[in-house]
C-alpha positions in Angstrom: 10.3 -33.0 16.0 7.7 -33.5 14.7 5.4 -30.8 12.6 1.5 -30.2 12.6 1.1 -31.8 8.8 3.3 -35.2 10.4 0.8 -35.6 13.1 -1.8 -38.7 12.6 -4.5 -38.0 10.5 -7.0 -38.7 13.3 -5.9 -35.7 15.4 -7.1 -33.2 12.8 -10.6 -31.7 11.8 -11.7 -32.7 8.4 -12.2 -29.1 6.2 -16.1 -29.1 5.8 -16.9 -28.6 2.1 -17.6 -24.7 2.8 -13.6 -24.1 3.5 -12.4 -26.7 1.2 -14.6 -24.1 -1.5 -13.3 -21.3 1.0 -9.6 -22.0 -0.2 -9.9 -22.5 -3.9 -11.9 -19.2 -4.5 -8.9 -17.4 -2.2 -6.3 -19.3 -4.2 -8.0 -18.5 -7.7 -8.6 -14.6 -6.2 -4.5 -15.0 -6.0 -4.1 -16.6 -9.2 -6.1 -14.0 -11.4 -4.8 -10.9 -9.4 -0.9 -11.9 -10.2 -2.2 -12.4 -13.4 -3.8 -8.8 -13.6 0.0 -7.9 -12.4 1.9 -9.5 -14.5 -0.1 -8.0 -17.3 0.6 -4.6 -16.5 3.9 -5.0 -16.2 4.5 -6.9 -19.6 2.2 -3.9 -20.7 5.0 -1.2 -20.1 8.4 -3.4 -19.8 9.6 -2.4 -23.1 9.2 1.4 -22.5 10.3 0.6 -19.0 13.7 -0.4 -20.0 14.4 2.5 -22.7 14.0 4.7 -20.0 16.4 3.0 -18.0 18.7 2.7 -20.0 19.5 6.8 -19.5 19.6 5.9 -15.9 22.9 4.4 -13.7 22.1 1.1 -12.8 22.8 2.0 -9.0 20.1 4.3 -9.5 18.0 2.5 -10.6 18.8 -0.5 -7.9 18.9 1.6 -5.1 15.5 3.4 -6.5 13.9 -0.3 -6.2 15.3 -0.4 -2.9 13.8 2.8 -1.6 10.1 1.3 -3.2 10.4 -2.5 -1.4 11.5 -0.7 2.4 8.2 1.8 1.4 6.0 -0.8 1.4 7.5 -2.8 4.3 7.5 0.5 6.5 3.3 1.1 5.5 3.5 -3.0 6.1 4.5 -2.5 10.1 2.0 1.2 10.6 -1.0 -1.6 8.8 -0.2 -4.2 11.2 0.0 -2.2 14.2 -3.5 -1.0 13.7 -4.9 -4.5 13.4 -2.9 -5.5 16.1 -4.4 -2.5 18.4 -7.9 -4.7 17.3 -7.1 -7.5 18.7 -4.3 -10.2 19.6 -1.6 -9.5 18.2 -0.6 -11.1 15.3 3.4 -10.1 14.1 5.0 -9.0 11.3 5.0 -11.8 9.5 1.4 -12.9 9.7 0.4 -9.8 8.7 2.8 -8.9 5.9 1.6 -11.8 4.3 -2.6 -10.8 5.0 -1.4 -7.3 4.1 0.8 -7.3 0.6 -0.3 -10.2 -0.6 -4.1 -8.8 -0.3 -2.7 -5.4 -1.4 -1.9 -7.1 -5.2 -6.2 -7.6 -5.5 -5.6 -3.4 -6.4 -4.6 -4.9 -9.9 -7.5 -5.5 -10.6 -10.1 -2.5 -12.0 -11.9 -1.5 -8.8 -9.8 -1.6 -5.9 -11.9 -2.7 -3.5 -10.7 -6.2 -4.5 -7.6 -5.3 -2.5 -9.7 -5.1 0.5 -12.3 -8.8 -0.2 -8.3 -10.4 -0.4 -7.6 -9.1 2.5 -10.3 -10.6 4.2 -9.8 -13.5 3.0 -6.4 -14.2 3.9 -7.2 -12.9 7.4 -10.3 -15.1 7.6 -7.5 -17.7 6.5 -5.7 -16.8 9.3 -8.1 -17.1 12.1 -9.1 -13.3 12.4 -12.3 -11.8 11.7 -12.9 -10.2 8.8 -14.2 -6.7 10.3 -11.0 -7.0 12.1 -9.1 -7.3 8.9 -11.4 -4.0 7.2 -11.5 -1.6 10.1 -7.8 -2.3 10.4 -7.4 -0.7 6.9 -10.0 1.5 6.5 -8.2 3.5 9.6 -4.7 2.6 7.9 -6.9 4.4 4.6 -8.3 7.2 6.6 -4.9 7.9 8.6 -2.7 8.1 5.6 -4.8 10.0 3.4 -4.5 12.6 6.0 -0.3 12.3 6.2 -0.4 12.0 2.1 -2.1 15.4 2.2 0.4 17.3 4.5 3.3 16.0 2.8 1.7 16.5 -0.6 2.3 20.6 0.7 5.9 19.7 0.2 4.4 20.0 -4.0 2.4 23.4 -3.6 4.6 25.5 -5.5 4.2 23.3 -8.6 1.1 21.7 -8.1 -0.5 25.5 -7.7 1.2 26.4 -10.3 0.0 24.0 -12.9 -3.7 23.6 -11.3 -5.5 27.1 -9.2 -8.2 25.0 -7.7 -5.4 22.9 -6.0 -6.0 25.0 -3.3 -8.7 23.1 -1.6 -5.5 21.7 -0.2 -5.2 24.3 2.5 -8.9 23.0 3.2 -8.9 19.7 3.6 -5.6 19.4 5.5 -7.2 21.1 8.7 -10.1 19.4 8.4 -8.1 15.6 7.9 -6.2 16.9 11.1 -8.8 17.7 12.8 -10.8 14.2 12.0 -7.3 12.1 13.2 -8.4 13.5 16.9 -8.8 10.0 18.7 -12.6 10.4 20.3 -13.4 12.0 16.5 -11.8 8.5 14.4 -13.2 6.2 16.7 -16.9 7.7 16.3 -16.0 7.6 12.4 -14.9 4.4 12.0 -18.2 3.5 14.5 -20.2 5.3 12.3 -19.1 3.6 8.9 -19.2 -0.3 10.4 -22.6 0.2 11.9 -23.7 1.3 8.5 -21.9 -1.9 7.2 -23.8 -3.4 10.0 -20.5 -4.8 11.5 -19.4 -4.5 15.2 -18.9 -1.5 16.5 -15.0 -1.3 18.1 -13.7 -3.2 20.6 -12.0 0.2 22.3 -11.8 3.6 21.4 -8.6 4.3 19.7 -5.2 5.7 20.8 -2.8 8.9 20.1 -0.1 5.7 20.7 -1.7 3.5 17.7 -2.7 6.6 15.8 0.4 8.1 15.8 2.1 5.5 15.1 0.0 4.6 12.0 0.7 8.1 10.7 4.2 8.5 10.7 4.8 5.2 8.9 2.5 6.5 6.4 4.5 9.5 6.3 7.8 7.1 5.9 6.2 5.4 3.2 5.5 8.8 1.5 9.0 9.7 2.0 10.6 6.5 1.1 8.7 6.3 -2.5 10.0 10.1 -3.5 13.6 9.1 -2.7 12.3 6.5 -5.5 11.5 8.8 -8.1 14.3 11.2 -6.9 16.6 8.8 -7.2 15.3 7.9 -11.4 14.5 12.1 -12.2 18.2 13.2 -10.8 19.5 11.0 -13.2 18.5 13.6 -15.7 19.8 16.8 -13.7 16.9 17.4 -11.8 18.2 20.0 -9.0 18.7 18.7 -6.0 17.3 19.0 -2.3 15.0 21.0 -4.2 14.1 18.5 -6.8 13.7 15.7 -3.7 11.9 18.3 -2.1 9.2 17.8 -5.1 9.7 14.1 -5.8 8.2 13.4 -1.6 5.4 15.6 -2.9 4.0 14.6 -5.3 4.8 10.7 -4.5 2.2 12.2 -2.0 -0.1 13.7 -4.3 0.1 11.1 -7.0 -0.4 8.0 -4.6 -3.5 9.8 -2.7 -5.0 10.8 -6.3 -4.3 6.7 -7.6 -6.2 5.2 -4.8 -9.4 7.2 -5.0 -9.1 6.0 -8.9 -11.2 2.9 -7.3 -12.3 2.3 -11.4 -8.7 2.0 -12.5 -6.3 -1.1 -11.7 -4.3 0.5 -9.0 -4.9 4.5 -10.3 -2.8 3.5 -14.0 -3.3 6.9 -15.8 -4.3 9.1 -12.3 -0.9 8.5 -10.9 0.8 9.0 -13.9 -0.7 12.7 -14.7 -0.2 14.2 -10.9 3.5 12.5 -11.5 4.0 14.2 -15.4 2.5 18.0 -13.7 5.2 18.1 -10.6 8.2 16.9 -12.3 7.6 19.2 -15.5 7.5 21.9 -13.1 10.8 20.7 -11.4 12.7 20.7 -14.8 11.9 18.3 -16.3 10.4 18.0 -20.2 7.0 16.1 -20.4 8.5 13.3 -22.1 11.5 12.7 -19.6 8.5 13.4 -16.6 6.2 11.2 -18.7 9.1 8.3 -19.1 9.9 8.2 -15.3 6.4 8.3 -14.5 5.7 4.9 -16.7 8.9 3.2 -14.6 8.4 4.6 -11.9 4.7 2.1 -12.4 6.9 -0.5 -13.3 9.0 -0.8 -10.3 6.0 -0.7 -8.1 4.1 -3.5 -9.8 8.0 -5.2 -9.7 8.1 -4.1 -5.7 4.8 -5.0 -4.7 5.0 -9.3 -6.8 8.7 -9.4 -4.8 7.3 -8.1 -0.9 4.8 -10.0 -1.2 6.1 -13.0 -2.3 8.5 -12.4 1.0 5.8 -12.0 2.6 4.4 -15.5 1.5 7.0 -17.1 1.9 7.9 -15.7 5.2 4.7 -16.3 7.3 5.1 -19.8 5.8 8.3 -20.0 7.0 7.4 -19.1 10.7 4.1 -21.3 11.4 4.9 -23.0 14.8 5.6 -26.8 14.8 4.1 -29.3 17.4 6.6 -31.6 19.5 5.6 -34.8 20.1 6.3 -37.0 22.8 
C-alpha cells in the first residue's frame, strides 16, 4: 500500500509561489485565531474554576458534552447546506473546514471566521463562493430558528426589557423568509451585490428543513449545557430548563450580531444573566455561570476543531500502486 506522499516526486505538480504563500498565510491565520482563543481562555480561567467548585463534576462534564454535541449537530447542518450547493464533501472534511474556520470568531470582527472557512475550503478544492454561500444561508436560517426558540425565555426577557416585543414582529417575518423561493431570491441578491455567481439551482424545503432542525437542536443542547450548570444551585427543574434553552438562543443570536467583539464577548453574558436572574439565581451566581459557560464554549470549540482536523487528515484517501 502506497500513499500519495510515497509516489515519485516527478508525478506531483509543483506548487506555484502564490500557492505556497497562501499555505503560509492559512497556517499563520490558524495560529493567530488559536492564540486569540487561548488568550480568552486564560483570562477567564481563574473565575471559571472558582465557579465550578460548587458544581458537581458530573454536571460539569455532561455540560461540556452537551456543548460538544451542539457544535457537532450545527456542523452537520452546515455540511448539509454546502453539500446542496455542489458535490458532497462528507462530514469529516466539512467539519474541518467549518470548525477550524469558526475559530476565527475569537479574533475581533466575526468576519474572520467566514474568511478562514473560505480559505480552508479553497485549500480542500472547493470554491470560496460555495463555502461563503453555505455559511451565509446557515447563518440566516439559524437566526430565524433562534428567534423561534427564544420565545421559551419570553416571560423573563419581556419582564426585564419590554422593548423585546419586537421579537413578535421578527419571528413571522423570519419564517416567511425561509420559503425556498424567497430565500433563493435573497441569497442570489446578496451574491449579486458581492459580484459572485448566483445559485446553481433553487433551494428546496428538504435542505432548509435540515438546516433549521440542526440549528434548533443545537440551541436546545446549548440550553442543556447552561441548565446543567445552573441547576446545581437550585434552578427550578423543567421551568429552569426551558428558560435556559431560550436564554442560549437569545444570547448566541445577540452575540452573533456583536461582530466587532471577539465571539460576542460581553453581549452574550448580559443576555444570559438577564434570563438566569429571572429564573431565581442571584446576579452574582448568574454572572459566574455566564463566565463559566463562555470558557466551556472555548474549550469545546478548540476540542472539536482539533478532533475535526485530525479526523479529516486521517480520512484522506490513499492511492495504491501496482
